[in-house]
C-alpha positions as CSV (number, residue, x, y, z in Angstrom):
1,M,24.8,36.6,-8.6
2,I,21.0,36.2,-8.4
3,R,20.9,35.0,-12.0
4,G,23.6,32.5,-11.3
5,L,21.7,31.1,-8.2
6,A,18.5,31.0,-10.3
7,R,20.3,28.9,-13.0
8,V,21.6,26.5,-10.3
9,A,18.2,26.2,-8.8
10,L,16.6,25.6,-12.2
11,A,19.2,23.0,-13.0
12,L,18.5,21.2,-9.7
13,L,14.8,21.2,-10.3
14,L,15.2,19.8,-13.8
15,W,17.6,17.1,-12.4
16,L,15.2,15.9,-9.6
17,P,12.8,13.2,-10.6
18,T,9.2,14.4,-11.1
19,P,6.4,12.5,-9.2
20,A,5.4,10.9,-12.6
21,T,9.0,9.8,-13.3
22,A,9.4,8.5,-9.8
23,S,6.1,6.5,-10.1
24,E,7.1,5.1,-13.4
25,A,10.4,4.0,-12.0
26,L,8.6,2.2,-9.2
27,W,6.2,0.5,-11.7
28,A,9.3,-0.7,-13.6
29,L,10.7,-2.1,-10.3
30,L,7.4,-3.9,-9.7
31,K,7.4,-5.4,-13.2
32,D,10.6,-7.3,-12.3
33,G,8.8,-8.9,-9.3
34,G,10.2,-9.6,-5.9
35,Q,8.8,-6.5,-4.2
36,V,6.4,-6.0,-1.3
37,V,3.5,-3.6,-1.9
38,L,1.9,-2.1,1.2
39,L,-1.5,-1.0,-0.1
40,R,-3.9,1.1,2.0
41,H,-7.5,0.2,1.2
42,T,-9.3,2.6,-1.2
43,I,-11.8,5.3,-0.2
44,T,-14.4,4.5,2.4
45,T,-17.5,6.1,3.9
46,P,-16.4,9.2,5.9
47,G,-15.2,8.6,9.5
48,V,-12.3,7.6,11.6
49,G,-12.0,4.0,12.8
50,D,-15.2,1.9,12.8
51,P,-18.5,2.4,14.7
52,D,-18.7,1.3,18.3
53,G,-19.7,-2.4,18.4
54,F,-18.3,-3.2,15.0
55,R,-17.5,-6.9,14.3
56,V,-14.8,-7.9,11.8
57,E,-17.1,-10.7,10.5
58,D,-20.0,-8.3,9.8
59,C,-19.5,-5.9,6.9
60,A,-22.7,-4.0,7.8
61,S,-21.1,-3.0,11.2
62,Q,-17.9,-1.5,9.6
63,R,-16.9,1.5,7.4
64,N,-16.9,0.2,3.8
65,L,-15.8,1.2,0.4
66,T,-17.7,3.9,-1.5
67,E,-18.5,3.6,-5.2
68,Q,-15.4,5.8,-5.8
69,G,-13.4,3.4,-3.6
70,R,-14.6,0.4,-5.7
71,E,-13.7,2.2,-8.9
72,D,-10.3,3.1,-7.6
73,A,-9.7,-0.5,-6.6
74,R,-10.7,-1.7,-10.1
75,R,-8.4,1.0,-11.7
76,L,-5.5,-0.3,-9.6
77,G,-6.0,-3.8,-10.9
78,V,-6.1,-2.4,-14.5
79,A,-2.9,-0.5,-13.9
80,F,-1.1,-3.7,-12.7
81,R,-2.4,-5.7,-15.7
82,A,-1.6,-3.0,-18.2
83,R,2.0,-2.7,-17.0
84,G,2.5,-6.5,-16.8
85,V,3.2,-6.4,-13.1
86,P,3.2,-10.0,-11.7
87,V,1.1,-10.5,-8.6
88,G,1.9,-13.3,-6.2
89,R,0.2,-13.7,-2.9
90,V,-2.4,-11.1,-1.9
91,L,-2.7,-10.9,1.9
92,S,-5.4,-8.7,3.4
93,S,-6.8,-7.4,6.7
94,R,-10.0,-9.2,7.5
95,F,-11.8,-5.9,7.5
96,C,-14.3,-5.8,4.6
97,R,-12.9,-2.6,3.0
98,C,-9.5,-4.3,2.6
99,L,-10.8,-7.6,1.4
100,E,-13.0,-5.8,-1.1
101,T,-10.1,-3.6,-2.3
102,A,-8.0,-6.8,-2.8
103,Q,-10.8,-8.7,-4.6
104,L,-11.6,-5.8,-7.0
105,A,-8.0,-5.1,-7.8
106,F,-6.4,-8.5,-7.9
107,G,-9.3,-11.0,-7.9
108,K,-8.1,-12.7,-4.8
109,A,-7.2,-12.2,-1.2
110,E,-6.1,-14.3,1.8
111,A,-7.4,-13.0,5.1
112,Y,-4.3,-12.3,7.3
113,P,-5.2,-11.2,10.8
114,A,-1.8,-9.5,11.4
115,L,-3.0,-6.9,8.9
116,D,-6.2,-6.0,10.8
117,N,-6.8,-2.4,11.8
118,L,-4.9,-1.1,14.8
119,F,-7.2,1.8,15.3
120,H,-9.2,0.1,18.1
121,D,-6.4,-2.2,19.1
122,R,-3.3,-0.1,19.8
123,G,-2.1,-2.7,22.3
124,R,-1.1,-4.9,19.4
125,E,0.8,-2.3,17.5
126,A,4.3,-3.7,18.1
127,E,3.1,-7.3,17.2
128,R,1.3,-6.2,14.0
129,A,4.0,-3.8,12.8
130,G,6.6,-6.5,13.4
131,A,4.6,-9.0,11.3
132,I,4.5,-6.4,8.4
133,R,8.2,-5.8,8.8
134,T,8.9,-9.5,8.7
135,L,6.9,-9.9,5.5
136,A,8.5,-6.8,4.0
137,A,12.0,-8.3,4.6
138,Q,11.3,-11.6,2.8
139,R,11.7,-11.7,-1.0
140,P,8.5,-13.0,-2.4
141,E,8.5,-15.8,-5.0
142,G,6.3,-15.8,-8.1
143,G,5.7,-12.0,-8.4
144,N,5.1,-9.3,-5.9
145,L,3.6,-9.7,-2.5
146,I,0.6,-7.4,-1.9
147,L,-0.4,-6.5,1.6
148,V,-3.7,-4.8,1.8
149,T,-4.2,-3.1,5.1
150,H,-4.9,0.2,6.9
151,G,-3.0,3.5,6.9
152,I,-2.3,3.3,10.7
153,N,-0.7,-0.1,10.2
154,I,1.5,1.0,7.4
155,Q,2.6,4.1,9.5
156,A,3.4,1.9,12.4
157,A,5.4,-0.6,10.3
158,V,7.4,1.6,7.9
159,G,6.8,5.2,9.1
160,R,4.8,6.3,6.0
161,Q,1.2,7.3,6.0
162,P,-0.4,6.5,2.6
163,A,-3.6,8.0,1.3
164,P,-6.5,5.7,0.5
165,G,-5.4,3.4,-2.4
166,E,-1.8,4.6,-2.3
167,M,1.0,2.0,-2.4
168,I,4.3,2.0,-0.5
169,I,6.8,-0.1,-2.4
170,V,9.4,-2.0,-0.3
171,T,12.3,-4.0,-1.5
172,P,13.5,-6.9,0.7
173,R,17.3,-7.0,1.2
174,A,19.7,-9.9,1.4
175,D,20.5,-9.0,5.0
176,G,17.0,-9.8,6.2
177,R,15.9,-6.1,6.2
178,Y,14.0,-4.0,3.7
179,E,14.2,-0.7,1.9
180,V,11.3,1.6,1.4
181,R,11.6,2.6,-2.3
182,G,8.7,5.1,-2.6
183,R,5.0,5.6,-3.1
184,I,2.7,5.2,-6.0
185,P,-0.5,7.2,-5.8
186,T,-3.9,5.7,-6.6
187,P,-3.9,5.3,-10.4
């Protein structure tokens, strides 16, 4: 009886996709375009939120990317190019860590205030999460839409909390909604 259960358990484990297989399936989906990528900025200096008195237009007043964060962002861009993944628009929070992640990975970024950090502005959570959901439900033209933002924003919008540099892949549906397809860890 126990051996039979062990065989069934082993068969189930072998049948389930491994994280590497799941990631490769998501990369293949991205290669076809038409997806929305919710990307949390890469690694920053330690801390939570930004220092008191920070200003969105002043990078020196914010938490910024570390050298590891910069390297992770560059590696992300290399992974997209190596896999032939088409990148359409790249929208970013106006916070320097997001803009720098986008620039290093994709060579471009449009500042998009609806992606700004909710950490110090929880009163705008419904508005900003709604803006992300609206973007996630629209099939992008000319590649994949990249949204570079903060973990708290992604959590509020789609219920997933990514690690720094991790991507949540979303497929817009014909009914004006979207489907969360999975995560790709920082390459």
